[in-house]
DRENKETI-243227 format. One record per residue: residue in three letters; x, y, z of N, C-alpha, C in turn. Coordinates in steps of 0.001 Angstrom, whole numbers, padded with zeros to 6 digits, always signed. Each point is the difference from the previous one (the first is absolute). Last residue first. Layout:
N
alaXYZXYZXYZ...
END
This chain:
308
ala+018387+008626-003870+001192-000113+000285+000997-001437-000675gly-004644+002543-000203+000221-000008-001141+001658-000378+000527met-004245+000067+002239+001097+000781+000260+001095+000793-001144leu-002392-004441+000297-000979+000950-000367+000412+001370-000075lys+002720-003621+001371+000071-000097-001089-001495+001267-000693his+000973-000840+004376+001244+000380-000012-000183+000317-001770val-003440-002151+002248-000013+001651-000132+001330+000425-000083his-000304-004678-000435-001536+000423-000387-000098+001551-000203ser+003477-002371+003372+000316-000092-001827-001147+000578-001039ala-001096+000065+004653+001067+000681+000149+000434+000238-001909val-003318-003463+001487-000691+001894-000321+001653+000591-000484gly+000782-004384+000940-000371+000267-001029-000929+001480-000270gly+002183-001481+004106+001161+000457-000778-001009+000064-002131ala-002444-000319+004257+000613+000768-000079+000954+000364-001138leu-002416-003750+000373-000892+001237-000044+000837+001341+000307gly+002400-004302+001268-000606-000042-001134-000825+001009-000797gln+000479-000141+004416+001525+000418-000313-000159-000172-001559leu-003795-001180+002495+000279+001552+000077+001621+000205-000727asp-003809-003237-001116+001132-000237+000373+000702+001490-000149tyr-004245-000481-002133+000020-000127+001667+000863-000604+000365gly-002440+002401-004169+001273-000474+000342+000173+000033+001574gly-004031+001701-004456+000269-000615+001344+001834-000081+000072glu-002079+003920-001688-001175-001181+000270+001242-000634+000570leu+000358+005383-001876+000283-001032+000794-001362-000940+000417thr+001008+003671-004366-000544-000303+001433-000119-001100+000845ser+001800+003685-004366+000235-001438+000247-000449-000241+001783val-000166+003043-004771-000445+000206+001245+000017-001486+000556ile+002383+003256-004507-000537-001107+000882-000746-000095+000976arg+001844+002523-005233-001027+000276+001076-000262-001440+000870gly+003049+001681-003714+000337-000541+001140-000971+000016+001444gly-000806+001277-004606+000727+001596+000515+000452-000773+000862cys-002467-003206-002597-000585+000955+000769+000752+000595+000877his+001873-002905-003094-001235-000039-000556-000768+001066+000910lys+004424-000863+000291+000091-000056-001265-001720+000429-000014glu+001873-000417+004224+000244+000963-000848-000332+000140-001270ala-001317-004103+002182-000640+001480+000662+000444+001403-000552leu+002153-003808-001087-001174+000055-000382-000826+000784-000019glu+004209-000307+002712+000253+000312-001181-001342-000149-000814met-000699-000954+004244+000763+001337-000366+000380-000301-001137leu-000710-003924+001427-001374+000732-000241+000106+001384+000112glu+003858-002581+000330-000503-000475-001311-001853+000749-000206glu+002806+000659+003678+000203+000660-000710-000603-000076-001095thr-001275-002408+003183-000490+001056+000848+000854+001075-001782ile+000750-005055+000516-001446+000686-000407-000402+001243-000013trp+004527-000559+002083+000042-000790-001160-001855+000391-000886gly+000964+000106+004840+000622+000632-000954-000206+000231-001226tyr-001868-003390+001869-000313+001005+000410-000106+001326-000421asp+003083-003725+000401-001097-000228-001286-000967+000891+000509lys+003889-000122+002877+000137+000847-001478-000925-000531-000935ala-000974-001438+004781+000015+001191-000245+000820+000781-001915glu-002105-005192+000443+001096+000940+001006-000116+001649-000788leu-003226-005364-000626+000595+001366-000256+000984+000599+001076glu-002554-004394-000630+001179+000205+000301+000746+001166-000206leu-005220-002990+000894+001597+000884-001117+000486+000475+000664asn-003852-001793+002741+001384-000873-000325+000395+000399-000965gly-003570+002314+003759+000349-000401-001328+001324-000468+000010leu-001598+001534+003909-000793-000086-001094-000085-000622-000764pro+003651+001700+002869-000565-001405+000609-001422-000416-000691asp+004756+002412-001961-001487+000279+000818-000067-001125-000169arg+003926+000979-001638-000092-000147+001512-001697+000022+000647ile+001880+000268-004893+000238-000889+000117-000285-000534+001959his-003072+003641-002811+001716+000285+000326-000206-001920+000721ala-003652+002281-001382+000527-001399-001073+000922+000091+000077asp-002656+003291+002490-000067-001613+000221+000085-000870-000500phe-000392+004963-000718+001187-000473+000258+000588-001478+000718gly-003805+003749-003457+000188-001125+001463+001567-000556+000348ala-003061+003873-002769+001559-000015+000378-000193-000760+001389ser-002908+001815-004502-000451-000529+001245+001456-001124+000424ile-000687+004334-003070+000827-001062-000015-000473-000343+000971leu-001116+003242-004103-000052-000392+001488+000495-001349+000283ile+000418+004095-004409+000214-001689+000263-000398+000403+001743ile-001387+002724-004423+000240+000109+001420+000434-001582+000316asp-001865+001128-004406+000316+001326+000615+001004+000256+001095pro+000171-004264-003088-000689+000909+000388+000450+000867+000351ala+000425-003923-003736+000675+002022+000791-001087+000698+000421phe+000081-004719-001824-001380+000613+000805+000543+001075+000025asn+002965-002773-001870-000544-000102-000867-001140+000583+001011arg+003694-000102+002318+000301+000861-000970-001019-000540-001161ile-000782-002600+004024-000001+001428+000221+000593+000811-001298ala-000122-004537-000582-001073+000574-000365+000075+001441+000723pro+003999-001972-000163-000600+000343-001071-001410+000483-000244phe+002167-001367+004317+000635+001216-001002-000512+000286-001367ala-001687-003754+002505-000330+000995+000626+000282+001363-000462his+001757-004354-001589-001528+000252+000030-000014+001072+000198gly+004434-001516-000143-000918-000893-000825-001380+000537-000636arg+003024+002033+003993+000627+000260-001583-001461-000791-001165tyr-000785-000740+004459-000138+001053-000422+000656+000391-001547ala+000608-004069+001883-001696+000313-000036+000193+001180-000502glu+004285-001765+001120-000450-000294-001595-001307+000354-000425ala+001628+001553+004657+000476+000351-001436-000959-000243-000977phe-000469-002668+003586-000711+001168+000232+000191+000956-001558ala+002603-003457+000742-001287-000827-000562-001494+001236-000233ala+004902+000828+002062-000217-000496-001435-001352-000206-000532gly+000685+000627+004587+000369+001260-000621-000263-000037-001813gly-001721-003776+003088+000623+000590+000530+000271+001453-001123asp-003159-005568+001359+000364+001609-000845+000742+000859+000389gly-002353-003428+002743+001896-000297-000252+000091+001274-001182ala-005151-001225+000134+000966-000792+001098+001569+000549-000347arg-002688+001486-004053-000309-000841+000800+001106+000163+001231leu-003001+003583-003273+001268-000739+000185-000062-001053+001209pro-003843+002703-003672+000412-000614+001421+001709-000114+000009met-002806+003837-002423+001053-000744-000098+000429-000564+001110asn-003918+002829-002755+000026-000789+000698+001564-000622-000468leu-003046+004259-001435+000948-001166-000034+000610-000636+001090ile-004544+003233-002592+000650-001113+001309+000818-000510-000323asn-002582+002277-002969+000635+000891+000520+000404-000409+001598asn-003067-001005-003890+001725-000918-000060+000594+000899+000558his-004803+000474+000229+000811+000615-001045+001579-000102-000516glu-003244-002353+003671-000449+000181-001624+000596+000810-000733gly+002894-002766+003633-000875+001022-000506-000924+000141-000876arg+003455-003527+001577+000299+000970-001166-001087+001185-000083glu+001446-005004+002247-000916+001247+000579+000684+001149-000654gly+002008-004425-000602-000941+000211-000908-000744+001292+000726his+003968-001039+002367+000648+000290-001396-001467+000347-001138glu-000461-000484+005594+000332-000839-001351+000347+000747-001069gly-002102+001348+004548+001492+000667-000909+000648-000828-000583thr-002694-001160+004869-000279+000613-001180+001367+000105-000763gly-000736-001044+004445-000149-001361-001188-000286+000726-001352pro+001426+002633+004089-001343-000500+000360-000080-001290-000991tyr+003787-000680+002085-001236+000840+000294+000085+001152-001071leu+002527-004353-002002+000523+000992+001086-001902+000908+000407pro+003536-003955-003664-001709+000543+000797+000485+000625+001332met+002283+002351-003135-001003-000802+000051+000231-001624-000037glu+001916+005850+001052+000263-001783-000076-001626-000392-000516his+001590+004454-002172-000570-000188+001560+000049-002020-000343ser-000227+005320-002603+000778-001271+000253-000245-000549+001045ser-003091+003447-003409+000292-000315+000918+001394-001350-000006val-003024+004292-002195+001427-000866-000539-000213-000381+001434phe-003826+002975-003092+000322-000585+001530+000888-001053-000324leu-002158+004392-002795+001089-000927+000515+000137-000918+000883val-004079+003620-002002+000796-000323+001174+000375-001087+000055asp-003164+001714-002811+000683+001076+000010+001488-000153+001233lys-003683-002998-001290+000778-000126-000803+001255+001395-000498asp-003795-002634+003759+000544+001432-000164+001244-000086-001400arg-002386-004085+002782-000840+000951-001073+000262+001335-001063trp+002065-002518+004199+000221-000833-000971-000974-000145-001289phe+001416+002781+004371+000239+000752-000989+000079-001381-001473ile-001092-000870+004688-000333+001322-000034+000210+000623-001129asp+001740-004033+001172-001618-000488+000264-000222+001418-000659gln+004271-000386+000467-000504-000699-001252-001623+000425+000025thr+002435+001141+004288-000393+000958-001502-000228-000631-001519gly+000044-002270+004192-000939+000622+000285-000063+000476-001974asn+003244-002976+001070-001336-000376-000896-000909+000698+000485gly+005268+000015-000268-000647+000833+000480-001525-000257-000608his+003996-004024+001645-000794+000878-001169-001450+001312+000659his+004939-001474+002219-001803-000453+000346-000596+000913-001138val+004819+000774+000843+000030-001400-000172-001404-000063-000009asp+001001+004679-001752+000088-000752+001776-000554-001566-000723phe+000708+003389-003196+000872-000808+000116-000123-000511+001370asp-002991+003365-003932+000344-001061+001543+000789-000662-000113val-001724+004329-003077+001259-001363+000254-000394-000313+001260ile-003462+003495-003707+000632-000796+001502+000761-001109-000073ala-001553+003602-003282+000719-000603+000069-000015-000284+001551val-003126+003434-003275+000655-000169+000940+000183-001667+000215arg-001696+004006-003524+000242-001163+000389+000940+000179+001431lys-001958+004004-001631-000881-000838-000205+000017-001401-000143ala+000686+004096+003199+000720-000626-000445-000955-000689-000680gly-001016+003363+002507+000527+000388-001482+000431-001072-000624gln-001464+000501+004765+000893+001470-000346+000113+000171-001309gln-002614-003419+001090-000903+000852+000510+000689+001210-000010gln+001914-004132+000002-000655+000211-001292-000980+001406-000297ala+003054-001386+003370+000433+000070-000491-001082+000459-001265leu-001723-001525+003416+000157+001336+000242+001201+000492-000779arg-001600-004851-000592-001204+001118+000231+000680+001150-000107ala+003222-002864+001271-000493-000162-001743-000883+000901-000140gly+001045-000395+004799+000762+000747-000843-000095+000138-001330val-002615-002782+002166-000555+001238+000689+001098+001203-000924ala+001143-004968+000313-001342+000610-001426-000064+001660+000210val+003063-001890+002809+000976+000368-001080-001705+000344-001192thr-000620-001294+004343+000319+001599+000337+000975+000387-001190asn-004539-003210+001570+001049+000039-000271+000470+001147-000951phe-002175-002003+004634-000164+000894-001138+000976+000251-001099phe+000279-003281+004237-001567+000558-000352-000528+000693-001127cys+004262-004268+001938-000528+001502-001062-001690+000218+000402phe+002890-004209+001313+000380+001376+000507-000326+001353-000475gly-002365-004145-002054+001765-000101+000306+000763+001711+000798met-005080+000853-001418+000798-001495+000407+001290-000107-000929ala-004852+002624-000425+001179+000522+000692+000568-001501+000606thr-003583+001289-004124+000338-001283+000912+001148+000881+000187glu-002380+001326-003668-001096+000286+000919+000120-001113+001453his+003228+001341-003640-000717+001101-000153-001393-000274+001189glu+004481-001840+001425-000553-000299-001504-001060+001080-000007ala+005207-000579+002099-001652+000126+000656-001064+000454-001191his+005514-001224+000527-001466-000885-000087-001209+000426+000209his+003655+003042+000001-000242-000572-001131-000738-001599-000015gly+001217+003319+004019-001226+000471-001177+000050-001163-000616pro+002302+001214+004838+000532-000095-001442-001329+000214-000673pro+000227+002886+004261+000172-001377-000052+000463+000174-001248arg+002993+002900+001080-001181-001193+000508-001575+000300+000366ala+004722+002190-003115-001518+000040+000465-000334-001197+001028ala+003809+002847-002962+000569-000966+000984-001535-000132+001221leu+000987+002014-005063-001168-000313+000639+000845-000809+001093phe+002562+002774-003754-000050-000844+000388-000832-000029+001382ala+000877+002380-005225-000211-000288+000974-000284-000754+000752asn+001964+002914-004328-000301-000580+000466-000114+000238+001576asn+001164+003257-002491+000109-000868-001295-000400-001054+000500ala-001674+004509+002186+000816-001155+000106-000198-000772-000949glu-002277+004106-000387+000408+000190+001271+000826-000931+000319arg-002674-000186-003562+001350-000092-000292+001030+001030+000714asn-005322-001804-000326+000185+001509-000356+001676+000081+000125met-001463-004653+000132-000147+000670-000869-000297+001090-000823val+001889-001326+004222+001099-000802-001097-001046+000460-000966ala-002132+001399+003892+001161+000264-000223+001027-000112-001109glu-004186-002075+000550-000071+001312-000236+001299+000703+000143val-000161-004250+001639-000475-000046-001517+000212+001465-000363cys+000407-000409+004758+001046-000801-001279+000031+000127-001108arg-003355+001579+002796+000721+000678-000124+001370-000556-000631arg-003803-002825+000803-000103+000987-000943+001006+001027-000203met+000655-003758+002863+000042-000303-001495-000554+001462-000517ser-000497+000446+004299+001642+000163-000277+000104-000563-001840ala-004148-000655+002141-000096+001494-000216+001610+000277-000350leu-001128-004185+000768-000835+000020-001043+000578+001708-000511ala+001838-001629+004528+000188-000797-001015-000600+000758-001700ala-001743+001268+004136+000997+000637-000475+000469-000449-001082ala-003655-002470+001469-000389+001423-000757+001264+000450-000409ala+000621-003894+002377-000476-000656-001322-000089+001969-000372ala+001012-000156+004489+001353+000231-001105-000760-000281-001344pro-003179+000271+003135+000884+001122-000161+001132+000377-000786met-002431-004375+000928-000726+001107-000953+000358+001105-000092ser+001878-002748+002976+000111-000568-001140-000806+000744-001359gly+000855+000065+005162+000777+000572-000622-000445-000023-001430pro-001839-002284+003747-000350+001067-000294+000670+000909-000539asn+000105-005048-001669-000091+000631+001004-000906+001582+000125leu-000167-004709-003281+000095+001213+000130+000221+000449+001819ser+001316-004641-003887-001158+000910+001375+000598+001147-000387thr+001146-004928-002333-000339+001664-000827-001091+000413+001593asp+001480-004652-000710+001109+000840-000278-000434+001233+000123gly-003521-003300+000362+000920-000213+000905+001241+000799-000035asp-003914+002405-001660+000278-001475-000097+001221+000145+000782ile-002490+003591+000660-000648-000129-001093-000057-001377-000389tyr+000822+002561+005267+000281-001013-000921-000974+000161-001183ala+001609+002997+003866-001155-000474-000650+000176-000867-000937his+002469+001779+005017+000210-000181-001544-001217-000540-000314gly+001283+003903+004224+000267-001962-000127-000140+000179-001763asp-002948+004434+001442+001192-000769+000538+000267-001335-000245glu-002867+002473-002128+000471+001278+000750+001336-000561+001197pro-001411-002032-005306-000879-000182+001628+001007+001645+000805ala-001636-001884-005531+001313+000732+000842-000263+000122+001574leu-003250-000894-003808+000650-001133+000760+001023+000349+000748arg-002342+002981-002725-001168-000177+001086+000942-001228+000374ser+002555+001188-003728-000292+001192+001261-000700-000386+000885ile-000286-002715-003323+001203-000248+000430+000105+001116+000887glu-003899-000024-002647+000317-000914+000978+001148-000162+000895arg-000776+003630-002938-000381+000028+000855+000021-001035+001263val+001737-000231-004744+000910+000599+001226-000741+000203+001496his-002465-002531-003551+001267-000793+000504+000885+001129+001460ala-003422+002180-002888-000836-001255+001250+001214-000651+000700ala+000689+002719-004134+000370+000913+001483-000671-001014+001723pro+002806-002204-004517-001557+001107+000414+000050+000122+000947his+004963-000072-001838-000850-000979+000625-001474+000559-000362ala+004009+002625-001751+000412-001730-000541-001312-000496+000919leu-000016+004366+000580+000182-000130-001358+000718-001299-000823glu-001693+000891+004861-001039+000185-000908+000220-000360-001646ala+003089+001347+003615-000213-001478+000152-000820-000172-001114leu+000951+003970+001724+000186-000017-001211+000157-001693-000174ser-001599+002362+003584-001093-000156-000899+000456-000304-001063leu+002302+000646+004204-000385-001506-000573-001101+000071-000767asp+003966+003060+001408-001156+000225-000234-000493-000984-000739gly+004147+002475+003462-000805-001230-000265-001601+000562-000919pro+004651+002990+000295-001415-000367+000713-000630-001014-000494ala+005285-000355-001335-001211+000926-000220-000954-000269+000823ala+004711-001110+001573-001021-000501-001316-000874+001012+000502lys+004868+001308-000227-000881-000644+001411-001176-000661-001490glu+004715+001626-002244-000939+000386+000916-000716-001523+001241arg+004990+001369-003393-000565-000730+001232-001336+000861+000239lys+003625-000518-003965-000625+000865+000458-001374-000728+001037leu+005933-001651-001271-001739-000289+000205-000928+001215+000227gly+005011-000370+000564-000765+000623-001363-001474-000117+000215asp+003176-002555+003121-000398+001463-000030-000690+000815-000966phe+001589-004931+000465-001764+000073-000173-000020+001827-000041ala+004170-002332+000834-000208+000147-000756-000749+000243-000680pro+000489-000141+004518+000440+001279-000453+000080-000112-002015leu-003029-002654+003439+001158+000093-000119+000598+000636-000439lys-004357-000902+001083-000285+001175+000318+001926-000327+000086leu-002631-002898-001979-000357+000842-000587+000375+001410+000790val+000153-004721+001797+001028+000189-000798-000140+001225-000702lys-003138-000615+003467+001175+000106+000360+001559+000263-001043asp-005028-000678-000525+000895+001701+000215+001100-000415+000612ile-002053-003957-001394+000524+001362-001059+000678+000910+000113ala-001133-002873+003836+001173-000541-001108+000108+000896-001073arg-004062+000871+002312+001275+000071+000848+001278-000544-000612leu-004129-001531-001780+000546+001836-000253+000774+000239+000742arg-001054-003937+000841+000168-000248-001320+000703+001159-000587asp-001949-000674+004020+001771-000316+000026+000288+000464-001413pro-004765-000645+001361+000583+001678-000360+001501-000296+000318arg-002803-004276-002037+000313+000841+001317+000428+001014-000009glu-001602-004555-002590-000183+001474+000043-000175+001054+000530pro+000545-004584+001046+001179+000194-000499-000016+001658-001136his-002147-002427+004827-000271+000262-001403+001002+000512-001016gly+000061-000227+005385+000175-001285-000943+000082-000276-001367glu-003520+002783+003366+001663-000533+000428+000037-001152-001287pro-003974+002868-002108+000691-000885+001379+000992-000078+000647met-000347+003799-003556-000814-001234-000287+000458-000426+001737ala-000236+005132-001649+000296-001041+001185-000592-001230-000269his+000623+005815-001367-000823-001720-000549+000962-001113+000587asp+001896+004221+000775-001242+000084+000872-000789-001134-000276leu+003897+001986-002762+000067-001390+001155-001200-000254+000980phe+000332+003624-003193-000103-001329-000459+000555-001229+000302leu+000176+004248+001534-001445+000006+000343-000389-001430-000731pro+004539+002439+000034-000179-000762+001060-001418-000565-000005asp+002103+000973-004605-000410+000779+000820-000488-000873+001746ser+001857+001751-006184+000269-001718+001195-000387+000674+001363ile+001211+000811-005472-001025+000285+000437-000002-001161+001321leu+003495+002112-003884-000388-000324+000799-000786+000341+001208leu+001967+001209-005300-000989+000707+000990-000261-001708+000647thr+003952+001967-003335-000985-001175+000387-000408+000187+001602thr+002750+002289-004793-000454+000035+001458-001119-001061+000256met+004777+001659-002979-001133-001175-000393-000796+000391+001951
END
């Protein structure tokens, strides 16, 4: 089993104001745990050269230009109260998109069985024409379009972040060839993700959980709803929006997952991928704001991706 890991100090250069939960230390915690001997078998690469034009696979060119125009030469420029850019934001975002392309190409071309992209900024809240929720461009949505360009006729996206991936849902609402599955806490930011939000082709599956729900409720939702939907869809690749803020330690959510739950969902998705799409999985980092919970969740996730 070959797992590609893309990580780079460049992703540390994107920084929100002091005290913001989406901070560079998140990647430092991930980098530290993935340097342990258990992860020596990873195929490690630095970020691919940035290519901001890839954002236009999921967003209008005018939107991409406007976000780029807002990027400051120093300090911060605010998109909303939670989302701002600094001078390192656009280089990091462009490198994240190009690195997603590298991950998709490696998995589609059989250079690796699967891949994990440890990049910032996150992306799943970025809607077709709106940057929000710490996100500028929707990395996983761009990954889905890239997979389609590489020959994937059907793409499944699974989002287990504690917050609903409203941006991904918005982008693929009318796309019958993309299945979007999301488990998330409700009520919680951004307020979307009800059961009844199904997409024009019944291609959206939302599984809202309640504050206090833990691994049992999480597993029940996936076994009862998500896994049958993925089996019926029979994707050519599975993309994961890997948020680790449903962890019991996380300050921004109220679910009670543990590291073992991230290992469980990863193993289950790998079995589905093996059956339907030759094991092809590309996972990209979304949330996770308690450093210990994040590191433990990522370690469990990547350990299973490696087949361990």
